[in-house]
N, C-alpha and C positions, 0 to 999 in steps of 0.2 A: 763178306760184303761190308763196306763201310757206309755209315749213315750220312746222308747229305741233307743240308738245309733245303727245304722245298721251295721251288719257284714255279710250281706247276700253274699254268694258265688254265682257267676254266672258262665258262661261257660268257663271262662279262667282257664287254668291249673295252679296248684300250682307252684309258683315261676315265672310265666310269669308276665310281667308288665301290668298295665291297658291299655285299648285301647287309652285313652286320659287322660292327667293329667295336672292340673294347680298347680304350686308350687309358693306360695307367689307372686301372680300376682297383680300388682297395676296399676291404671290409673289415672293420674292427669290432670285436665284441669285448666286453670287460675282461682284460687280461689276455686276450687272444687276437692276433692278427691273422684272420682266416684267409684273406686274399691280399697279396702284396704287389701293387702296381702291375696288374695283369694286362698283358697285350695279346690280342686275339683278333683274327679276321675269319669271316665265313663268306664263302663265295656262293653265288646262285648255282644250284645243280651240283653240289658236292656233299659227300658224307665226310664230316670232319670229326674224328674220334678224339675224345678227351681221355688221356691215359695217365694214371697216377695211383699211388697207394691211397688207402683210406685215410682221410684227413689231409690230403694234398691240396684241397681247395676246389675240387670239381663240383661238388654239390652246391657250395656257396656261389660259385660262378654261374651255374645254370639258374639258381634261384634269383640272382640279380637280373639275368636276361629275361626270365619268366615273370618278373614283377612281384615275386613272393618276398623278396628282400631288397632293401634299398642300399646302394653303395655308400660308403663313408666318403669316398672321393673318387675322382676320375670321370670319364665320359663314355656314354654308350651312343654309338652312331648307327642309324639305319639308312642305307643308301646315301651316306655322306652327311646326313642331317642329325644333329644331336636330339636324342629323345629322352624323356624322363618317364620311365615305366613304373608308375606308382602302385600298380596292383596287377594280379593275374588277369582281371577283366580288361584293363588297359592294354596289357600285352596281347590278348586275343584280338582286340580291335586293330592292333598293328599286324596281325597275321602270325603272331608268335604263340605256338601251342606246345605244351609240355606234357609228357607222360612221365610222372615222377615214379621213382622206385617204390616210395611209400604211397599206397593207394589213397585217393581222395574221394572215394565213393561213399554215398550215404547208404549204410547197410540195410536200413528199413524200407528203402525205396526200390522200385522195379528198375530193370535195365533201361527201359525207355525213359523213365523219369530222370534217371541219372544222366542219360545221354544228352538231355537238353537242359540240365540244371544250370540256372543263371542266364539262359537264353531260351526261355520257354516259348513254344509256339502258341499263339493266341488267335482268337477269332471273335470279333465283337467285344473285346475286353475280357474274354473268358479263355481258360486253357482249352486248346484244341487237341484233345487226347487222340482223336482219330488220326489227325495229321501227324502227331508225334509218333504214333505206332507205325504208320506207313513209312515215314522218313527213317525211323529206327530200323525197320525191316529192310529197307533199301540199302542202308549203309552196311548192315550185317551181311546181307547177301553179296554185296560188292566185295566185302572183305573175306567172304567164304567162312564166316564164324558161325558155328552151329549153336546159336543161343536163342532163347525165347524172350522177346521184348517184355513180356508180362512177368517174367520170373523175378522174385525178390533177390536182391544182391547177396544178402546174408546166406542164402541157400546155395550159392555158387561155389565151386572150388576156387582155389587161388589162381589156377591157370585161366579159368573162365572170367574171373574178376579182372585179370590182366587184359583179356580180350576186350572187355567193356572199356577199360581205360584207353586202349589203343583206338577202339572205334570212335570214342569221343573226340580224339585228336584228329581223326580223318573226316569229321563231319564239317569242319570249318574251312573257310578260304585260307589256305596255308601260304605263308611266306618263309617262316622258320619253324622247323619241327625239331623238338628236343626229346630224345629218347634216353632215359636213364635206366640202364640194365633191363631192357624190355623183355629179354628172353629168359630171365632167371626162372620163371615159372612155366615156360612153354615147352611143349614137346618139339621134337625135330620137325615134324610136319607143320606145326603152327609157326615155328621159327622160319621155315622156308617161305611160308605165306607172307609173313611180316616183311621179309627181305624183298619179295616181289613187290609189295606195296611201296617200300622205300625206293625201289628202282623206278616205279611209276611216278611218284611225286618228284623225285630227283630229275626225271626227264622233263617235268613241267617247270624246272628252274627253282624249285624249293631248296633251300639250304638246310641240311640236316646235321645237328650236333648229336653225337652218339657216344654214350658212356658204356664201356664194357671192360671186363677183365679177361675176356676170352680171346686168346690169340687167333683161333680159327675164324672168329667173326671179323676181326680186324683184317685178316688176309682176304676175307671174302667180300667185304663191302666198303672198306675205307679208301678214301682218296688222299686225305692228309691226316696226320696225327699230331696233336699238341700234347706235350708231356708237361705235367705240373709236379712240383715237389715242394713240400712245406709252404704251400700257398703262393709259390712263385712260378713264373713262366720259365721253363728249362729250354725247350726247343720245339719248333714245328718242322715236321719231316714229311717227305713224300712216302706214302704207304707202300708204293711199289719198290722202293729202295730200302725199306726197313726190314730188319730181321729181329727175331724175338730177343736174342742175346743183347743187342744194342739197345732195344727199347727198355729191357729190364735194367740195364746199366744206367740209362738216363733217368728212369723212374726212381731207382733206389739210391743212386749215387755210389753203387758198389756192384761188383760182379756177383750175380746170384748163381751159386753153384748148382748142384743137383737139387731139384725141387723135392723129390721124393727120397726119404731116408731108406737105407737098407735095414729092414726090421727082421731080426732073427726069429725063427719060429721054434718054440720050445713048449709044445702043447702038454698040459697036465690033465687033471681030472675035469670031467664035464661040470661046468658051473651053471649053465642054463639049458634046459631042454623043453621043447614044445612038442606035444604029441597030438597030432590030428586036430589042430586048433581051427575052429570056425567061429565067425562072428554072426550075431543076429542079423546085421545088415547085409551079410553075404559078401562083404568086402574081402574076407579071407575064408578060404574053403579047404579044410583038411590039410593044413600046413604042419609039417614036422621038421624041426631043425634042432641042432645042438651046437653049443659054443663051449670051448674048453678054456681053461686058464692059460695065459701066455700065448694067445692067438687072436688075430684080427679076422673077423668073418664079415664079408661084404654082403649086403642085400642090394641087388641091382634090379632095375625094371623101370618102366615108364610111370608117369604120374597116374595114380589110381590102380596100379598093378597089384597092390597088396603089400608092397615092401615096407611101407611105414605102418600100415594098419595092423600088421601081424604083431609088431612090438608094442604098439599102442594098446592092443588087446591084452597082450601078456602083462602089461604094466597097469592094467585096470582102467584104461581110458576109453575102451570100446567094449560093448557088451558081448560076452561069450555065449555062443549057442551050445558048443560042446568042445571037448578036448581037454588036455591037462597041461599045466605049467609047473615045471619042477625047478627049484633053485637048489643046486646040488642034488641031494636025495629027498629034499622036503617038498611036498605037494603044496604049492601056494596058489592054486587055481582060485580065481575070484577075489584075490586079495586086493586091497586098495593101494594106490600109489604110496600113501604114508606108510602102510605096513611093509611094502616091498622095499622102500628106502631104508627102513630100520633093519631089514634083513640083508641089505648090501647090494640092491639092484636099483640103478638109476637110469631113467630115459630123459634125454634132453631134446626137446622138439625142434622141428625144422624151421618153424616160423617164430623167430625170436621176438618180434613185435607183438603178435597176437597171443602167443601162448608162453613164451619163454621168460620175458622180462616185464617188470613193472617200470614202464618207461619214465614216469614222473618221480620215481623214488631214487635215492642215491645208490651208487655202485656198492657201497658197504652192505645195504639191506638186500640187494639183489643177489650178491655172491653168497650170503649166509642163509638164504631162504630155505635151503634144504636141511638145515641143521638147527632149526628153531628149538627143537626139543632139547638140544645140547646147550643152547645159549641161554634159554630161560632157566633161572635158578629154582631151587626148591620152593621159594616163596611165590613163584609164578611171575616174577618180575624179570625183565630183560637184563642180562649182565653186560652192560654197555662196553666196559673196558675189555672184557673177554671177546666180545663181538668185534670191536675195533682192531684188536691185536690179530685175530684170525683173518679178518678181511684184508688188512694191510699186507700180511704175509702172502696171502694168495694172489692179491692183485699185483704185487711186486713180481711174484713168480710168473704171472701171466703177461708181464711187461705192459701193463696199462699205461698208455701215453696220451695226454699228460697224466701224471699220477695224481688223481683228484678223487679219492674215495667218497667224499661227501657231495660230489656233483651228480645231478640227475643223469641217468643213463642216456636219456634222449639227446643230451648235449654232445654225446660222443659219436665218432664215426662208426659205420657199420662193423668194421673190423674190431674196434675196441669193444663194441657191444657184444660181439661174439666171444671175445676173450672173457668178459664178465660172466656170460652164460656158461662157458666151459669151466671157468674157475669154480663154479658152484659144485662141480663134481669132486673138488678137493676138500670139502668141508666136513666130510665124515668118512669112516672106513667103508669101502665098497669093494665088491668082487666082480660085479658085472656092470659094464658101462655100455649104453646104447646111444650113439651119436647120430642124429637125423640131419642130414645135409649140413655138416659142421662148417663147411667153407663157402656156403652160398653167399654171393655178393661181397666177398672179401678179396683184397689184393694179394699179389704173389708173396710179398714179404710176410703178411699175416698168415697166409696159407702155409708157408714153410714152418712158421712158429707153431701152428696148430698140429701139423704132422709130427713135429718133434715131441709135442706134448702127448699125442696119442702113442708115439713110440715109447716114451718114458713109462706110461701106464702099462703097456704090454710087457716091457722089459721087467717091470716089477711084479709080473705074474697075474695081471688082471685079464678077464675075459672081455673082449671088446667087439661090439657090433657096429659096423659102419654102414649106415643107410645112405646111399648117394646116387644122384642122377649123373654124376661126373664119372664117365667110364674109366678114364686114366687113373682116377683116384682108386677105383675098385681093383683095377688090374695091377697097379703098382704098390699099393699099401697092404692089400689083403692076402692072407695065407690060403683062404678058401672063400668061395662065394656061392650064395643061393640066388638064382635068377627067378623073378616073379613075373607072371602075366595072368590076367583074369582072376586074381585072388588066390592063385595056386603057385606052389613051387614047381617050376618047369625043369630046373636042372640044378645040380650041385657040382661045382667045378673045383678041382684041386689046383694048387699053385702052378703045376706044369701046364694045365689046360686053360689057365686064366688069361685069355687074350680077348681083345675086342671082337675079333672074328668069331670066336667061340661063344661069346656072351650074346651078341646082338641077335642072332636068329631066334633065340628063346624069348626075346621081347615081344615077338609077334606071333607067339603060339596061339592057336585057336582057343577061344574061351569054351569052357564046357557048358553045355546046356542040359538042364534036368527037367 
């Protein structure tokens, strides 16, 4: 099927202007043109997907619409009238609400306090906490989100925090709703509920701008797709006439071949084994696994299934109740992350912002963080030239773009941030690598580069654990997989039986009660 420029008519009457329009909008940062004369229209009652690689300009564009960033030049129109959106507060007054990929919640406040932050409910000049709780409960019930309005946000899981962000967006009178990778932390059930809500507001004439890298989501909810590349508009296409190959070609400027590399299996000796591991919090119960040199072993399961927690426990990040951790034949049970790093075992966390990276520090410092004991000389001082040489070599190997080792990590796209995090695993000799959600929120081009990186480690004889919520990743990359539910290993599947049909039933195994 060939891709055609979209001329789809939506609910707007002939002659009426679009709900939202960008005309030649640009944004310059020192040394970077992040958005270059962008053209875009949003119709009432449509889901308009923004599609492009990390760094293509999608985040800059929605930041301008949301009032978080001011354009350097160009015009933003709402219903044909030029608007100047000077802040997120001003955008909300215009009916523009955004759920950003990076959460904007105050961790020390409750769900209900966050829900009405900046537009607090008052009575007689005082905060009306009872009204806020009632209103919060009504919104959560309407959205079918199982949350307690009184719970402090810092105690919520990432998926629950995502629900709070979404609930905040649905509390206001909406005209334009912007959703930036909203399902990245949600289960399938929560994602289904979100799509039902999107359909409801769409029926009311709300225009929805949706950013995702997931093809199945585009197939399911998109009306039109606008592709960006290098900060520029490439094309707007009708979602019903789009196929993934054409979209990838428009997004990257090249034909993307096979996404998943063929990784040979050549298993050697056991490098990591966990024997009946249980955590104090009961997030893991009696898990036994083994990983050999030269193989990729997948850990699959829903959020909270134990698939991440088991490795966090082995790496000294969760308290063990019982069980043993062996690196090769050495018992390392209860060792700290520092001790395990020195013995050749590294875990890279799934939440790069909260746990993986120092966002305000340069790429150079982030990439060499796991090898400080090697970089610090005998005098206790940092060997700066040694550090710079090592970080430059690794960042070039990881294809950091733009190549700016001294720039703070927060200034880079999500895909480049992930490259910096993964590059950390190259700073010292390792035999066991555990990657937790290594491709979350990254585009297809970066995803291919990460898979090749993992392949190169496996080919060199490393033992690799791939913890992933992306089933195609588990079924295509892994030689074996353990499936988790309720904190327990429900199944171990070999390569022949490693299909989505075989994995999925184990996701919903009944939890054991004691």
